C-alpha positions in Angstrom: 22.5 -40.2 34.4 19.7 -37.9 33.2 21.0 -34.4 31.8 18.6 -31.5 31.9 19.0 -28.7 29.6 17.5 -25.3 30.1 16.9 -23.7 26.7 17.0 -20.0 27.0 14.6 -18.0 24.5 17.1 -15.2 23.6 14.7 -13.8 21.1 12.1 -13.3 23.9 14.4 -11.6 26.3 15.8 -9.3 23.6 13.0 -6.5 23.9 12.7 -6.5 20.2 9.2 -5.3 19.1 7.8 -6.7 15.7 5.7 -4.7 13.3 4.2 -6.5 10.5 3.6 -4.4 7.4 0.9 -6.7 6.4 -1.2 -5.2 9.4 -1.4 -2.0 7.1 -3.1 -3.9 4.3 -6.5 -2.4 3.7 -9.4 -4.5 3.0 -11.4 -4.5 0.0 -11.7 -5.6 -3.6 -9.3 -4.0 -6.2 -10.4 -3.2 -9.6 -8.5 -1.3 -12.4 -10.4 0.7 -14.9 -8.6 1.0 -17.9 -9.5 3.9 -20.3 -8.1 2.4 -23.3 -11.4 0.9 -24.1 -12.9 4.3 -24.4 -10.3 5.1 -27.0 -11.3 5.7 -30.6 -9.5 3.3 -32.9 -7.3 2.8 -29.6 -5.6 6.1 -30.2 -7.8 9.1 -29.5 -10.2 10.1 -26.8 -13.2 11.7 -28.4 -14.9 14.0 -25.8 -18.5 13.6 -26.8 -18.4 9.9 -26.9 -16.5 9.8 -23.8 -19.0 12.0 -22.0 -22.0 9.9 -23.2 -20.1 6.6 -22.0 -19.7 8.3 -18.5 -23.2 9.4 -18.4 -24.6 6.1 -19.3 -22.2 3.6 -17.5 -23.4 1.7 -14.4 -21.1 3.2 -11.9 -22.8 1.2 -9.0 -21.0 -1.9 -9.8 -17.9 -0.3 -8.2 -19.7 0.1 -4.8 -17.2 -0.5 -1.9 -14.3 -1.4 -4.2 -11.0 0.3 -4.5 -10.6 1.5 -8.0 -7.4 2.4 -10.0 -7.9 4.4 -13.1 -5.2 3.9 -15.9 -4.7 3.8 -19.5 -2.3 1.1 -20.9 -2.7 2.3 -24.4 0.0 4.4 -26.1 -2.1 7.4 -26.2 -2.3 11.0 -24.9 -5.2 11.0 -22.5 -6.1 14.5 -21.1 -6.3 15.0 -17.3 -10.0 16.0 -17.5 -10.9 12.4 -18.7 -9.5 11.0 -15.6 -11.1 13.6 -13.5 -14.4 12.7 -14.9 -14.0 9.0 -14.2 -12.9 10.0 -10.4 -15.9 12.2 -10.1 -18.3 9.4 -11.1 -16.7 6.6 -9.0 -16.2 8.7 -5.8 -19.9 8.1 -4.8 -19.4 4.6 -5.0 -16.0 3.4 -4.6 -14.2 3.0 -1.2 -11.2 4.9 -2.8 -10.0 5.8 -6.1 -6.4 6.4 -7.1 -4.8 7.0 -10.5 -2.6 3.9 -11.4 -2.6 0.5 -12.1 -2.8 -2.6 -9.6 0.8 -2.0 -8.1 0.1 1.6 -7.8 -3.2 1.0 -6.0 -1.5 -1.3 -3.4 1.4 1.2 -3.0 -1.0 4.2 -2.3 -3.1 2.3 0.1 -0.3 1.1 2.2 1.3 4.7 2.1 -2.0 6.1 3.3 -2.5 3.7 6.2 1.2 4.3 7.2 0.8 8.1 7.1 -2.2 7.7 9.7 0.2 5.3 12.1 1.1 6.7 15.3 5.0 6.1 15.8 5.1 7.6 19.0 4.5 4.4 21.1 7.4 3.0 19.5 9.6 5.8 20.7 13.0 4.5 22.1 12.2 0.9 21.2 14.1 -1.6 19.3 12.0 -2.4 16.2 11.8 -5.2 13.6 10.0 -4.7 10.5 8.7 -8.2 9.6 10.2 -9.1 6.2 7.9 -12.1 4.9 4.4 -13.2 5.2 1.3 -14.3 3.2 0.3 -10.7 2.3 2.4 -9.3 -0.5 3.8 -6.0 0.8 5.2 -3.3 -1.6 8.6 -1.9 -1.2 7.0 1.5 -0.7 5.5 0.2 2.5 8.8 -0.6 3.9 10.2 2.6 2.8 7.3 4.6 4.2 7.5 2.7 7.6 11.4 3.2 7.8 11.0 7.2 7.3 8.2 7.2 9.8 9.9 5.3 12.5 13.4 6.2 12.2 13.1 9.4 14.0 11.8 8.1 17.2 13.1 4.6 17.6 16.2 3.4 19.1 16.9 0.6 16.4 15.4 -0.4 13.4 15.8 -3.9 11.7 14.3 -5.9 9.0 13.5 -9.5 8.9 12.5 -11.7 11.7 13.5 -11.3 15.5 15.8 -14.6 15.2 17.7 -13.1 11.8 17.5 -9.5 11.2 19.3 -7.1 9.1 20.3 -3.8 10.7 18.7 -0.7 9.1 19.3 2.2 11.8 20.7 2.6 15.2 20.5 5.8 17.0 23.6 7.0 18.4 23.1 8.0 22.0 
């Protein structure tokens, strides 16, 4: 006697909509410019020397790159120094941010999510995908949560087959 079993895909029938934060990953090579290399004795930024460097440096090497400007030395760097770098990088770089590699990722994701239209997800049951090949900063999950919570019916984290509830609207 042959027994036929019918499997029901409850995940497919659940009506859950998955959003993958990795879809917000902005393409482009990332570069961090560390101003510590411009410090005199690793401590002081001398204006004349710095301005000469800024004038002579080949900024075209940053063409279409995403550049973070930072200083990893324990030195006081005036705001105008970062402004000079940003001014010189702007015509070449795809984006310029203040911060290290992690800050670059957080700010880029945040910018993409700000432009994201949450309205098509109104009254939907949403799962924000929790794992994948693209590293997603926690900032992106926070930004997606604050963007989606006002419009969705429910918000979960993980995979459709195994979710962690985050928010459920009380009707």
